N, C-alpha and C positions, 0 to 999 in steps of 0.2 A: 539718315536715309542711306539705303544700300544702293550703290551704283558703281558701274565701271565707266571710265571716261578715257577715250582714246585721244591722242594728240600726236603731232609730228608729221602729219600728212602734208600734201601740197603738190606742186608742179615741179618736175625735175627732168632734165634731158636724159636721153638714153645713155646708159653707162654710168649714171650718177647714183647717189646713195641717199637714203633716208633712214631715220630711226623712228619707228613708231613706239609710243608709250601706251600702256594700259594701266591706268591708276585706279586703285580701289578705294572706296570710302564706305564706312559703315561696317566693314568686315576686313579680316586679314586674308590676303591672297595666299599666304604660305600654307593654308589648309585646303587649297583648291588646285586641281589640275587646270591649266590654262591653255587655251587654243586661240590661234589666229585664223580667221577665215576671210575670204574675199568674194565679192560678187561683182562681175562686170555686167554692163547692160545687156539684156537678152540672154544671159547665161545663168546656169545654176550656181548656187553657192559652192565654193571649193574650200576644203580644209587646206591650209597652207603650212601650219606648224603647230606643235604642241609641246608642253613641258610638264612633267610629272611633279606633284608636290612631295612625293614620297622619296624618290631616289634621284630626281633631277634628270631622268632620261628624257630624250627629245624625239620628236617626230618631224619629218619634213616631207612635203610633197616632192615628187620627182622633178617637177617644174622649177623648184626653187633650191634644190640641194646644191650646196657649194656656194650659193649667193646670199642666202638668208641665214641669220642666226637668232635664235630665241634665247633669252636669259632673264633671270629674276634678280631683283634687288629687294630682298625682303625688308630691309631697313626703310626703303622708300615705299614699300607696299605697292610695287610696280613691276610689271613684266614688260620687257622690251622686245621688239623685232627689228634687228639691224638688217637693212636691205641694201645690198651692194649690187653693182653691175645690173642696174635696173633696165628692163626692156619695155617697149610699148605694151606688150601683152601682159605686163604686171598691172596695168591700169585697171583700177577697180575701187569699190568701197570696201575698206578693210574693217572688220569687226573683231573684237576679242570676246572670248567667252570664258567664264570661270565656272567650274563644275566639280562637285564632289563625286566620287565614284559610287555608283549604285551598289548595294550589297551583293557581293559575289561576282562583281564585274570590274575588272581592272583594265587599264589601258588609256592611252591618250590619243588614239586614232580619232579622226574627225567624227565618224559616226557614233563613237562611244560618248564623246563630249556633247554632241548635239542631242543624243538621246537622254543624257543625264539632265541637260537643261530642260528638255521637254517634260521630264518627270518632276520638275520643280526643284532639282538639286543644284541649280546654278543660275547664272545670269548672262545676258548679252550686254555689250556696250552699244552705244548708239551708232557707231560707225564713223569712219573718216575717209575722205577722198584722197586717193593717190593717183596722180596722172603723170605718165611718162611720155614725153614727146619724142618723136622720131627725128 
């Protein structure tokens, strides 16, 4: 069965840290670009971070630059999102997505990954709650 499973969420005080994991089963993550997205109640989904499968390049939303780090562990078939200096506005459900690049389209920006999944070239995880208390 092909699936992505997020873990590592929870409740943390403002200024704290969490490490989210996105583990793949049924396929190897190193063939996919990976993105982390989040959605807070009443808000649209936001692309938080991404990492390329080809050159390891990364993307970060302005709201998390300098605080979040995305990295892969191919041996564990897992991608991580290290989140430091967490703020209450980081509270959301976090999803990872794995996607292959459509022919002729490169990039790890959120809209590229979302479109690739929409085209059937990838998968979403089920999501995990992160709550940062003030």
